[in-house]
N, C-alpha and C positions, 0 to 999 in steps of 0.2 A: 270823317272816320266812319267806318261801318259799311261802305260800299263794297260790293263784291266785284273783283276784276278777274280777267282770265289768268293773270299772273298769280293772284292771291284769291283762291276760291272761297276763303273763309271770311266771315264778318269779323270785325274787331270785337274785343272782349265786351266793350260797353254797348255794342250793337247786338249782343248775343244774350240778352237778359232772360231768355227762356231756357238756356242751357243749364245743365246740372253742375253746380260748383260745390266741391267738397272743401269745407274749412276745417282743417285738423287743428284741434286745440281751441275750440270756440268758446270755452269757458274761461280762458286765461285773459290776461291784460290785453294782449295783442289780438288774439283770435276774436274776442268779444267785440272789439272795436271794428274789426274787419266785417264781422257779421252784421253789426248795426249799419255800417255804410253800404254794404251790398243790398240789404233790405230797403234802406232809404232811397237807393237809386232805382229800385223796382225790379231787382232780380227775383225771379219767381220760384226757383228750384235750388235753394241753398241746402246742402246736405250736411248734417252735423251728427256726431256721435259722442256721448260722454265716455269717460275712461271705463266706466262699468259696462257700457255697451260694446266698446271696442278698445282693447288694449293694443296700442300701436307697437309695443315691443314684441308682440307675438306674430311672427311672420305668416303663419298659416291663416290666422284670423284676418290680417290685413289683406292678404291675397284674395280671400273669400269675399270680403267686403267690396273690393274693387271690381271683382268679377260680377258680383250681383248688382252693384249700383251703376257701374259704367259712367263715372263722372267725365265731363268734358274739360273741366278746369280744376286745379288743385292748388290751394294755398296752405303751405305747411308751416303753421304757427305753433304746433305742438312741440313742447320741449320740457325738459326738467331744468328749472332755473332757480337761482338763489343768489344771495350776497356773499361777501367774503367769508363770513362764518360758516355758512352752509357748504360752500365750495371746499373749504379747508377741512371740514369735518367728514364729508361724504364724497371723497374724490372718485371712488369706484362707481358709485351710483350715477354721478354726473357724466362720466365718460361712457359708461355702458348703456344707460338708458337713452342718451341722445344719439349714439351711434346706431342703436337698434331702431329707434323711431324713424330716423331719416333714411336709413338703408331700406327698411321695409316699405316705406311710403313711396320713395322714388322708384324702386324696382317694380313694385306693384303697379305704379302709374304707367310704366313702360309696358309691362306684360299684359295688362288688361286690354290694351289696344284702343281705348276710347279717349284717352287724355290728349288734348290738343296743346295744353300749356300748364306748367307747374311753376310756382314761385316758392322758393325756400327762404326762410327768414333766419338770419344769423344774429350777430351781435358785434358791437365795436371792440369787444375784448379779444377778438381774433388777431388784433394787430400787436406788434411787438411793444413791450413796455416802454421803450424809449424811442418809439418811431418819431421821425420828424413831424412837426406840427405846422399846419393842420394835416391830418393823416389822409393821404390819397389811397385809392384802391390799390395802387402799385406797391404799397408798403407791406402787403401780405407776405409772410414768410421771409422777411428781410432781417429778422433779429429775434432774440429770446422773448418769450411771453411773460406776462405778469404771473409770478408763481402762485398767487392766491386763487387764481381761477383758470389755470392752464388746462385742467382736465376738461372743463366745459369748452374752452377755446379750441382745443385740439379736435374735439368732436365737431364743432361748428366749421372749422377749416375743412375737415373731411367731407362735410355736407356740401360745401361750395365746390370742392374738387369732384365730388360724385356727380353733381349737376353738370359740371363741365365735361366730365368723362362720358356721361350718358348722351350729352348733346353731340360730342365729337364722334362717338362710336355708333350710336343708335339713332341720332337725329331727333332726340326728345327735346322739345322746346322748354328747357328747364333754366330758369333765371334765378339769381340770388340777390336779396336786398339785405344790407347791413345797417340796421338802425343804431343810433346813438342811445344814450341812457333815456329810458322811457318812463312815463308816469301817466296817471289818469284813473278813471273809474275801473273797478275790478282789479286794482293792483293788489299785491300780496303785502298785508300789513302785519305779518307774523312778527312777534317780538324778537326772534333770533334769526330767522331765515329770510328776512326781507332786504331789499336794496335800500340805499341811503335815504332817498326822498320819502318813501312811505314809512320808513323807520323813524325819521324825524317827525313826521306828522303825528304818528302814534305817540311818540315819547312826549312831545309838547302838549298834545291833547290830554294825556293821562296826568301830566304834571299840573296842567291847568285845573283839571277836575278834582285833583287831590290837594290843591293849593300848595304844591311843593315849592320850596324856595329856589331850587335850581334844577337844571337839566344838564347831565354830563353827555358830551358828544365825543365819539372816537376820533383820535388823530389830532393833527395840529390845526386843521381848518384851511390849510394852504393849498391843497390840490385843486386844480381847475377842472370843472366838469361842464359838459354840454347836456342840455335836457330838451327832449321833444315830447310834446303831448301825443298820446297814443292815437287820438283822432286824426292828427296830422299824418302819423305813420300810415294809418288805414287809408287815408286819401292817397298817399304816395304808392302804396301797394296796388291799389286799383289803377292808378296812373301807369305803373310799370307793367301790369298785366295787359293793359291796353296798348301801350306805346313802345315797350322795350322788348327786344329779342336779341340778346348778345351773350358772348362767352363770359365776359368779365362781370363780377359782382358789382353792385351799385350801392354807394354810401347814401344813407338818408339821415340828415341831421338838421338842426335848427340854424347852425352857423354862428351861434352866440354862446358864450361860456360865462360861468360864475365860479367864484371860489366856494368851497364847502362852507366856509364861514359866512359868506354873503347869503348862501342858500339857507343856512340855519337861521340867520336873522330874518330872512323873508318868511320862512315857515312860522317862526315865532310870532311875527306880526300878523300873518293870516289867521293863525289859531287863536291869537289873543292871549298868549302866555305872558305874565307880567314879571316872572322871576328872572334869575341870572343864568347865563350860559357859561358852562365850564368845559374846557377842552382837556381830554385825557390823551396826552401825547405819547403815553406808553403803548398805545394801540396803533396798529398799522394804518398808514394813509392809503395804501394801494398805489396805483399809477399816478405820478405827479401831475400829468396833464393829458387830456384826451379829447381833442377837438377834431372832428371829422371834416375833411374837405368834401363838401356835397355839391361841388360845382358841376359834376357830371349830370346829376338829375336836374339841377336847377337850369343847366344849359338846355335840357330837353323841354323845359317850360313849367316845372313843378316848383312851388314855394310853400313853406309852412305858413300857417295863418294865426296860430294861437300863442300869445305872449305868455311868458313864464308866470307872472303874477296872476293873470286871468285864469290860467290853467290850474294853478295851485288853489285858488279860491273854489273853483268847481270841484277839484279832487277832494279837498277837505270837506266840502258839503256832502259829497258822495260817501266819504268815510263815516261821517257822523250819522247819516241816514241809513247806511247799510251795514256797517261793521259795529259801531257803538250801540245802535238800537237793537241789534241782534243779540247783544250780550245782556240786555236788560231783562 
């Protein structure tokens, strides 16, 4: 990789480490992992902006940023994200903010003239609620979405289609990656607006700290979920930036699944909570099963490296050192 030929005058992504790479959303779970990986690989010109420095929902500001910075590569990891509760409570926020962010960034990437490649990150919630399992890339738009997060999902589907449209009409090398459920350092541990895994970590830790006799968990515990450590996703993103240039989006998953009940038991063990687990079946379960078919990226030569328990131990350690200690 990285050799320049007459047919392809550009070096590969991994051979272009002096190029300017804009990581949008570098403070989030995904963006922070991608930033860490780029720096560890020796990229010397990674560009970031906080939300206070650059509001990606403001078109004029985004266009001015791209015109000034002229990045060669863009990784679009910025998004408004949240769990079932957040999606159900703020549907307008989720569809509007995500449509604005991705429209502004993709369009500015084309207009500024310097961007050689852009990668857009979506989510496995783009797929129909009852898609055949494991879910292939071809299942997109083949059935109704999960109602609890359809606003976010519709925005992300629009992002995939926008990348495809800009590739077809304008020749922009825009690719899309769809990760499964993610976890790891920098996750959102908010008591109401977090996803299932960080919510469980927080709940079990607080129950352990207060010597609570039990922890109540939403749903029946029966849904199956697939989890991928965010460092594995970052590795896959860099792999795709280097190796993939195609119209179709690419699934990125671990290939293994656990029930929410098994997950809760595992988190309970990692945290060291000694009390009882109680299931509140009056609360929604969400999608019954959501396993991604990641054979496309694995066929290209990428595989995940971090086992779930190993990743949970590391994530809990990060939570204690960075979230719990901040509250003291």
